[in-house]
C-alpha positions as CSV (number, residue, x, y, z in Angstrom):
1,M,35.0,-7.4,-29.6
2,T,33.4,-10.2,-31.6
3,E,29.9,-11.8,-30.5
4,P,31.3,-14.8,-28.6
5,D,33.4,-12.4,-26.7
6,V,30.5,-10.4,-25.3
7,P,30.4,-10.8,-21.5
8,L,27.3,-11.9,-19.6
9,R,25.6,-13.9,-22.4
10,L,22.9,-16.7,-21.8
11,D,23.9,-20.4,-22.4
12,A,20.8,-20.4,-24.6
13,P,19.3,-18.0,-27.2
14,R,17.7,-14.9,-25.2
15,E,14.3,-15.4,-27.1
16,E,14.3,-19.1,-26.0
17,V,14.8,-18.2,-22.3
18,L,12.1,-15.4,-22.6
19,E,9.6,-17.8,-24.2
20,H,10.2,-20.3,-21.3
21,A,9.8,-17.6,-18.7
22,A,6.6,-16.3,-20.4
23,K,5.3,-20.0,-20.2
24,L,6.0,-20.2,-16.5
25,V,4.3,-16.8,-16.0
26,A,1.2,-18.0,-18.0
27,E,1.0,-21.1,-15.8
28,A,1.1,-18.7,-12.8
29,W,-1.6,-16.5,-13.8
30,Q,-3.9,-19.8,-14.5
31,S,-3.0,-20.9,-11.0
32,F,-4.2,-17.5,-9.5
33,D,-7.8,-18.0,-11.2
34,R,-8.8,-20.4,-8.4
35,Y,-7.8,-21.0,-4.7
36,R,-5.5,-23.8,-4.0
37,P,-6.4,-26.2,-1.1
38,E,-3.2,-25.7,0.7
39,E,0.2,-23.9,0.8
40,P,2.8,-26.4,-0.4
41,P,5.7,-27.1,1.9
42,L,9.2,-26.3,0.6
43,D,10.5,-29.3,-1.3
44,E,13.8,-30.9,-1.4
45,R,15.0,-29.1,-4.4
46,V,14.3,-25.9,-2.9
47,R,15.9,-27.0,0.4
48,R,19.0,-27.8,-1.4
49,L,19.1,-24.7,-3.4
50,L,19.0,-22.9,0.1
51,Q,22.3,-24.5,1.1
52,T,24.3,-23.6,-2.1
53,E,27.1,-21.2,-2.0
54,L,27.7,-18.3,-4.2
55,P,28.0,-19.6,-7.8
56,R,31.4,-19.0,-9.4
57,T,30.8,-20.4,-12.8
58,P,27.9,-20.1,-15.3
59,G,24.7,-22.2,-15.1
60,A,22.2,-23.3,-17.4
61,A,19.5,-20.4,-17.8
62,H,16.6,-22.6,-18.1
63,E,17.2,-24.7,-15.0
64,A,17.6,-21.3,-13.1
65,V,14.5,-19.8,-14.5
66,D,12.6,-23.1,-13.6
67,D,14.1,-23.0,-10.0
68,A,13.0,-19.4,-9.5
69,A,9.5,-20.5,-10.5
70,R,9.5,-23.2,-8.0
71,I,10.6,-21.0,-5.3
72,L,7.9,-18.4,-6.0
73,D,5.1,-21.2,-6.2
74,E,6.3,-22.1,-2.6
75,S,6.1,-18.6,-1.3
76,I,3.2,-16.7,-0.2
77,A,1.9,-15.0,-3.1
78,Q,-0.6,-12.2,-2.4
79,P,-2.3,-12.5,-6.0
80,R,-4.0,-15.7,-4.8
81,P,-7.8,-15.1,-4.2
82,R,-7.8,-16.2,-0.8
83,Y,-5.0,-14.0,0.5
84,F,-6.6,-11.8,3.1
85,V,-3.7,-10.7,5.3
86,G,-3.0,-6.8,5.6
87,V,-3.6,-5.1,2.6
88,G,-2.5,-7.4,-0.3
89,S,-1.7,-6.9,-3.9
90,S,-3.5,-8.8,-6.8
91,G,-0.5,-8.5,-9.4
92,L,-2.8,-7.3,-12.3
93,E,-1.5,-9.1,-15.4
94,I,-1.1,-6.0,-17.6
95,G,1.0,-4.5,-14.7
96,T,3.2,-7.4,-15.0
97,I,3.7,-6.8,-18.5
98,G,4.3,-3.1,-17.8
99,D,7.2,-3.9,-15.4
100,L,8.8,-6.3,-18.0
101,L,8.7,-3.5,-20.6
102,A,10.0,-0.8,-18.2
103,H,12.6,-3.0,-16.6
104,T,13.8,-4.1,-20.3
105,Y,14.4,-0.4,-21.1
106,D,15.9,0.1,-17.5
107,I,14.5,3.8,-17.7
108,N,15.8,6.1,-14.9
109,L,13.4,9.0,-13.9
110,A,15.8,10.6,-11.7
111,V,16.5,13.1,-14.5
112,D,14.6,13.8,-17.8
113,A,13.9,10.6,-19.5
114,R,11.9,12.2,-22.5
115,A,8.7,10.3,-23.2
116,A,8.7,8.3,-20.0
117,T,8.9,11.7,-18.0
118,L,6.0,12.8,-20.0
119,I,4.0,9.5,-19.2
120,E,4.7,9.8,-15.5
121,K,3.2,13.4,-15.6
122,Q,0.2,12.2,-17.4
123,A,-0.3,9.2,-15.0
124,V,-0.1,11.5,-12.1
125,R,-2.8,13.7,-13.7
126,W,-4.9,10.4,-14.3
127,A,-4.4,9.4,-10.7
128,A,-5.7,12.7,-9.5
129,E,-8.6,12.6,-11.8
130,F,-9.6,9.1,-10.9
131,I,-10.1,10.2,-7.2
132,G,-11.3,13.7,-7.8
133,Y,-8.1,15.6,-6.5
134,A,-7.0,19.0,-7.8
135,P,-6.7,18.6,-11.6
136,D,-3.4,20.4,-11.7
137,A,-2.0,18.3,-9.0
138,A,1.6,17.4,-9.3
139,G,3.6,14.5,-7.7
140,A,5.4,11.2,-8.7
141,F,5.1,7.3,-8.5
142,T,6.9,6.0,-5.2
143,S,7.9,2.6,-3.8
144,G,4.8,3.1,-1.6
145,G,3.2,4.7,1.4
146,T,6.3,5.1,3.5
147,V,8.2,7.0,0.8
148,S,5.1,8.9,-0.2
149,N,4.3,10.0,3.3
150,T,8.0,10.9,4.2
151,T,8.0,13.1,1.1
152,A,4.8,14.7,1.9
153,L,6.0,15.5,5.5
154,A,9.4,16.7,4.2
155,A,7.4,19.2,2.2
156,A,5.1,20.2,5.2
157,R,8.3,20.6,7.4
158,E,9.8,23.0,4.9
159,H,6.5,24.7,4.4
160,A,6.1,25.2,8.2
161,L,9.7,26.1,9.0
162,P,11.5,27.4,5.8
163,G,15.1,26.7,5.6
164,S,14.8,23.7,7.9
165,R,16.0,21.4,5.3
166,Y,19.4,23.2,5.7
167,E,19.6,24.2,9.2
168,G,17.7,21.3,10.8
169,L,15.4,21.6,13.5
170,G,17.7,22.5,16.2
171,G,15.9,23.4,19.3
172,K,12.8,24.3,17.6
173,R,9.5,22.7,19.1
174,V,7.4,20.9,16.7
175,A,4.6,18.4,16.4
176,I,2.7,16.3,13.9
177,Y,-0.9,15.2,14.5
178,C,-2.7,12.0,13.6
179,S,-5.1,9.4,14.9
180,Q,-4.1,6.6,17.4
181,E,-4.4,3.9,14.7
182,V,-2.2,5.8,12.1
183,H,-0.1,3.6,10.0
184,Y,3.5,3.0,11.5
185,S,4.9,4.5,8.1
186,V,3.9,7.9,9.5
187,T,5.8,7.3,12.7
188,R,8.8,6.1,10.8
189,A,8.6,9.2,8.5
190,V,8.7,11.7,11.7
191,E,11.7,9.9,13.1
192,T,13.6,10.0,9.9
193,L,12.7,13.9,9.3
194,G,14.0,14.5,12.7
195,V,10.6,15.6,14.2
196,G,10.8,12.4,16.5
197,S,8.1,10.2,17.4
198,A,7.8,11.8,20.6
199,N,6.4,14.8,18.9
200,L,3.7,12.9,17.0
201,R,0.7,13.7,18.7
202,A,-1.8,10.6,18.7
203,I,-5.3,11.9,18.9
204,P,-7.9,9.8,20.6
205,L,-10.6,8.0,18.5
206,G,-14.1,9.1,18.1
207,A,-17.2,6.7,17.8
208,E,-16.4,5.6,14.2
209,R,-12.8,5.0,15.0
210,G,-11.6,8.0,13.3
211,L,-9.7,10.8,15.2
212,E,-11.9,13.1,17.2
213,P,-11.9,16.7,15.8
214,D,-12.4,18.4,19.0
215,A,-9.5,16.9,20.3
216,L,-7.3,17.6,17.3
217,A,-8.2,21.3,17.6
218,E,-7.5,21.5,21.4
219,A,-4.1,19.8,20.9
220,I,-3.2,22.2,18.0
221,D,-4.2,25.3,19.8
222,R,-2.7,24.1,23.0
223,D,0.8,23.6,21.1
224,L,0.3,27.1,19.6
225,S,0.0,28.7,23.0
226,D,2.9,26.8,24.2
227,G,5.1,27.9,21.2
228,V,5.0,24.7,19.3
229,T,5.0,24.7,15.6
230,P,2.4,22.6,14.2
231,I,3.9,20.9,11.0
232,A,1.2,18.9,9.6
233,V,-2.1,16.9,10.3
234,V,-2.0,13.4,9.0
235,A,-5.5,12.1,8.4
236,T,-6.0,8.4,7.5
237,A,-8.3,7.4,4.6
238,G,-8.7,3.8,5.5
239,T,-6.7,2.6,8.5
240,T,-4.9,-0.7,8.1
241,L,-6.5,-2.0,11.3
242,T,-10.2,-1.6,10.6
243,G,-10.6,0.4,7.5
244,A,-11.8,3.6,9.5
245,I,-11.6,6.8,7.8
246,D,-10.8,10.0,9.6
247,P,-13.4,12.8,9.6
248,L,-11.8,14.6,6.7
249,E,-14.1,17.5,6.3
250,A,-13.8,18.6,9.8
251,I,-10.0,18.2,9.7
252,A,-9.6,20.2,6.7
253,D,-11.6,23.2,8.4
254,I,-9.3,22.9,11.5
255,C,-6.1,22.9,9.4
256,E,-7.1,25.7,7.2
257,E,-8.3,27.8,10.1
258,R,-4.9,27.4,11.7
259,G,-2.8,27.4,8.5
260,V,-1.6,23.7,9.1
261,W,-0.5,21.3,6.3
262,F,-3.3,18.7,5.7
263,H,-2.0,15.4,4.7
264,V,-4.3,12.5,3.7
265,D,-2.7,8.9,3.9
266,G,-4.9,7.0,1.6
267,A,-2.6,4.3,0.9
268,Y,-5.2,1.6,1.2
269,G,-8.7,3.2,1.1
270,L,-8.5,6.2,-1.2
271,P,-9.1,4.3,-4.6
272,A,-12.7,3.8,-3.3
273,V,-13.4,7.6,-3.7
274,A,-14.3,6.3,-7.1
275,V,-17.4,4.5,-5.7
276,R,-17.9,6.0,-2.3
277,P,-17.1,9.7,-2.6
278,E,-19.3,10.5,0.4
279,L,-17.0,8.7,2.8
280,F,-13.9,11.0,1.8
281,A,-15.6,14.3,1.7
282,G,-12.9,16.8,2.4
283,F,-9.9,14.8,1.3
284,E,-9.6,17.1,-1.8
285,R,-8.9,20.0,0.4
286,A,-5.6,18.5,1.4
287,Q,-2.1,19.8,0.5
288,S,-0.7,16.3,-0.1
289,V,-2.3,12.9,-0.5
290,A,-0.9,9.3,-0.7
291,M,-2.4,6.3,-2.5
292,D,-0.8,3.0,-3.4
293,A,-1.9,1.6,-6.7
294,H,-0.4,-1.7,-5.6
295,K,-3.2,-2.0,-3.0
296,W,-6.8,-1.3,-4.3
297,L,-5.8,-0.7,-7.8
298,Y,-4.6,-4.3,-8.2
299,L,-1.2,-3.5,-9.6
300,P,2.0,-5.5,-8.8
301,K,4.3,-3.8,-6.2
302,A,5.7,-1.4,-6.2
303,C,3.4,1.4,-7.2
304,G,2.8,4.1,-4.7
305,I,1.5,7.6,-5.7
306,L,2.2,10.8,-4.0
307,L,0.0,13.8,-5.2
308,V,0.5,17.6,-4.1
309,R,-1.5,20.6,-4.8
310,N,1.6,22.8,-5.4
311,Q,4.7,21.5,-7.1
312,E,6.7,24.3,-5.5
313,D,6.2,22.8,-2.2
314,L,8.0,19.7,-3.3
315,V,10.8,21.8,-5.0
316,A,11.4,23.7,-1.8
317,S,12.2,20.6,-0.1
318,F,14.1,18.6,-2.7
319,G,15.4,20.9,-5.3
320,H,19.1,21.5,-5.8
321,E,21.8,21.8,-8.4
322,Q,24.6,19.2,-8.8
323,G,27.5,19.7,-11.3
324,Y,26.9,16.2,-12.8
325,L,23.2,16.7,-13.4
326,P,22.8,20.4,-14.7
327,H,19.3,21.4,-15.4
328,Q,18.8,21.7,-19.1
329,R,16.7,24.7,-20.5
330,H,16.1,25.7,-16.8
331,E,13.7,22.5,-16.5
332,L,13.1,20.7,-13.2
333,H,14.3,17.0,-13.0
334,A,12.3,14.7,-11.2
335,M,15.1,14.5,-8.3
336,D,14.0,18.2,-7.5
337,T,10.5,17.0,-6.5
338,T,11.2,13.6,-5.1
339,F,12.9,11.8,-2.2
340,E,14.4,9.1,-4.5
341,Y,17.2,9.4,-7.0
342,S,17.4,6.4,-9.2
343,R,13.7,5.5,-9.7
344,P,12.3,3.0,-12.0
345,F,9.4,3.7,-14.3
346,R,6.5,2.6,-12.0
347,A,4.0,4.9,-13.8
348,L,4.2,2.7,-16.9
349,K,2.0,0.0,-15.3
350,F,-0.6,2.3,-14.0
351,W,-0.6,4.0,-17.4
352,L,-1.1,0.7,-19.2
353,A,-3.7,-0.5,-16.7
354,M,-5.8,2.6,-17.3
355,R,-5.2,2.2,-21.1
356,V,-6.3,-1.4,-21.2
357,H,-8.9,-1.7,-18.7
358,G,-10.4,2.0,-18.3
359,A,-11.2,3.8,-14.9
360,A,-14.7,2.3,-15.0
361,A,-13.5,-1.3,-14.6
362,F,-11.3,-0.3,-11.7
363,A,-14.4,1.2,-10.0
364,E,-16.5,-1.9,-10.5
365,A,-13.6,-4.0,-9.1
366,I,-13.6,-2.0,-6.0
367,E,-17.3,-2.1,-5.7
368,R,-17.2,-5.8,-5.9
369,N,-14.6,-5.9,-3.0
370,L,-16.9,-3.6,-0.9
371,A,-20.0,-5.9,-1.5
372,Q,-17.7,-9.0,-0.6
373,A,-16.9,-7.2,2.9
374,Q,-20.7,-6.6,3.5
375,L,-21.4,-10.3,2.7
376,L,-18.9,-11.4,5.1
377,Y,-20.2,-9.2,7.7
378,R,-23.9,-10.3,7.2
379,T,-23.0,-13.9,7.1
380,V,-21.1,-13.8,10.5
381,S,-23.7,-11.4,12.2
382,A,-26.3,-14.1,11.3
383,R,-24.5,-16.9,13.1
384,D,-24.6,-17.6,17.0
385,D,-20.9,-18.9,16.7
386,F,-19.4,-15.7,15.4
387,E,-19.4,-12.1,16.3
388,A,-18.4,-9.1,14.2
389,L,-16.8,-5.9,15.5
390,R,-18.8,-3.4,13.3
391,P,-20.2,-2.9,9.9
392,P,-17.3,-2.3,7.4
393,K,-16.8,1.2,6.2
394,L,-14.5,-0.3,3.4
395,S,-13.3,-3.8,2.6
396,I,-11.9,-5.0,6.1
397,V,-14.3,-7.0,8.4
398,A,-13.0,-7.8,11.8
399,F,-14.8,-10.7,13.3
400,R,-14.1,-13.6,15.8
401,H,-15.3,-17.1,16.8
402,T,-17.4,-17.3,19.8
403,P,-18.4,-20.9,20.1
404,A,-20.2,-22.0,23.5
405,G,-17.9,-23.1,26.3
406,V,-15.0,-21.3,25.3
407,D,-14.0,-18.9,28.2
408,D,-11.0,-17.1,26.8
409,V,-12.3,-15.8,23.3
410,G,-9.1,-14.0,22.7
411,A,-6.8,-16.9,23.3
412,H,-9.1,-19.2,21.2
413,N,-9.1,-16.7,18.2
414,E,-5.4,-16.2,18.4
415,R,-4.9,-20.1,18.2
416,L,-7.6,-20.3,15.4
417,A,-5.6,-17.6,13.2
418,D,-2.5,-19.8,13.5
419,A,-4.4,-22.8,12.7
420,I,-5.9,-21.2,9.7
421,Q,-2.6,-20.5,8.3
422,A,-1.3,-23.9,8.9
423,D,-4.4,-25.3,7.2
424,G,-3.6,-23.1,4.2
425,R,-6.9,-23.1,2.6
426,V,-7.3,-19.4,3.1
427,W,-4.4,-17.1,4.2
428,M,-5.7,-14.8,7.3
429,S,-4.4,-13.5,10.3
430,S,-5.5,-12.0,13.7
431,A,-5.4,-8.3,14.8
432,L,-5.3,-6.8,18.3
433,I,-8.2,-4.1,18.2
434,D,-8.8,-2.4,21.7
435,D,-6.8,-5.2,23.4
436,E,-9.0,-8.2,21.9
437,V,-8.0,-10.6,19.3
438,W,-10.1,-10.6,16.1
439,L,-9.7,-12.2,12.8
440,R,-9.4,-9.6,10.3
441,P,-9.7,-10.3,6.3
442,C,-9.1,-7.7,4.0
443,F,-10.7,-7.9,0.4
444,V,-8.6,-6.0,-2.2
445,N,-8.3,-8.7,-5.0
446,F,-10.1,-8.8,-8.0
447,R,-9.9,-12.4,-8.3
448,T,-11.7,-13.1,-5.1
449,T,-15.2,-14.5,-5.3
450,E,-18.4,-14.9,-3.2
451,E,-17.5,-18.5,-2.8
452,D,-14.0,-17.5,-1.4
453,V,-15.9,-15.0,1.2
454,L,-18.3,-17.6,2.2
455,D,-15.5,-20.4,2.7
456,V,-13.7,-18.0,5.0
457,V,-16.5,-18.4,7.3
458,E,-17.0,-22.3,7.0
459,I,-13.2,-22.8,7.2
460,A,-13.0,-20.6,10.4
461,A,-16.0,-22.5,11.9
462,E,-14.6,-25.9,11.2
463,I,-11.3,-25.3,12.6
464,G,-12.6,-23.2,15.4
465,E,-15.0,-26.0,16.4
466,R,-12.0,-28.5,16.4
467,L,-10.1,-26.3,18.6
468,A,-12.8,-25.6,21.0
469,R,-13.4,-29.5,21.4
470,G,-9.9,-29.6,22.6
């Protein structure tokens, strides 16, 4: 086959298209360095693109790349410094470069990928070291908390009921325990694994919004006496709603006394162990932990991390032999320890980020976000027209506008959240906490500044007053 006959060639030299794309990426990075005053509407070019049919003939690469950049610029981009909805990402630059390299080589970590496989194992060790988990921890990089939690609970199910991966649960009575504010990914996991969300025991909250240990112990003991098999307790290290942390030490004690698998969902909060270890005491005793590097370690999605104490627990749940994937030299493939088969080289961006910036820089950035949450809390607490829910444990601050003359504060703040998003200067949403509506910004972006934090209050006050007047 001659060079002109090779299929799927670009209409311009590859190097030129790459250079053009790199220029657009650099422009995007520059735009993320400062907030923008509003979110732009969809322009006519994008609206026309949305109406096009499936292209049947080749198009100009430069034009298509320009259109892609235009679409992205008119989308809600989490790396912007005033994006405070949910628990966002920051799109750390070295992570973007890591993804480019990994996708260029199209590494597949389902089976042995030589150096890439070894780098993932090293990155798993580095992640465990960063948070102070088991020094010989095993695990893998996943698409995020949903897959990490599902994988951990699959291991817990097989540990509690050996052979259940083959036989199913049948008529066995089982239960998994969590707080009332557990992330929905855990509910989805127990449904996927056949446990059933009806068997997910939501334990009441204590004064600090973590699950109540005495109620947990009572629930497990009651189930044991009734012939129910406890599969696992899922503790949350930083709830998505308020940033609350379950009492991990007490939960670890309860699980150890009863021989129940202890899993920590730290998808959002666990990186803060590096600067606030006292808040997470006991997590290191868990059989498994989940952490999302694309949240509070600032990397681009997707970059979840699952860590386990004992790799054999994963092998017992996922290991198998297929004729088309024989085990060379009796070594495990990643597919023997993970939920996914074809799996991209997500670990590379974490590995690169630690190489380039060092662990101390990430700890410093997390400390800065914690200080920003405290700044917001102090600022709204000092004003008569705002109310804060409680001092933040991590980087989520729930607060609401309470101007004089407004009778229905909840309805007012629900309207305010919608109006703030329509305004576009900051991107923030409302949250329902104890059946009351609160504004709920979360600070997990290394680009966010004190000016951004203070403007959250000023913008909310300005728009809120306008709404209150009618």
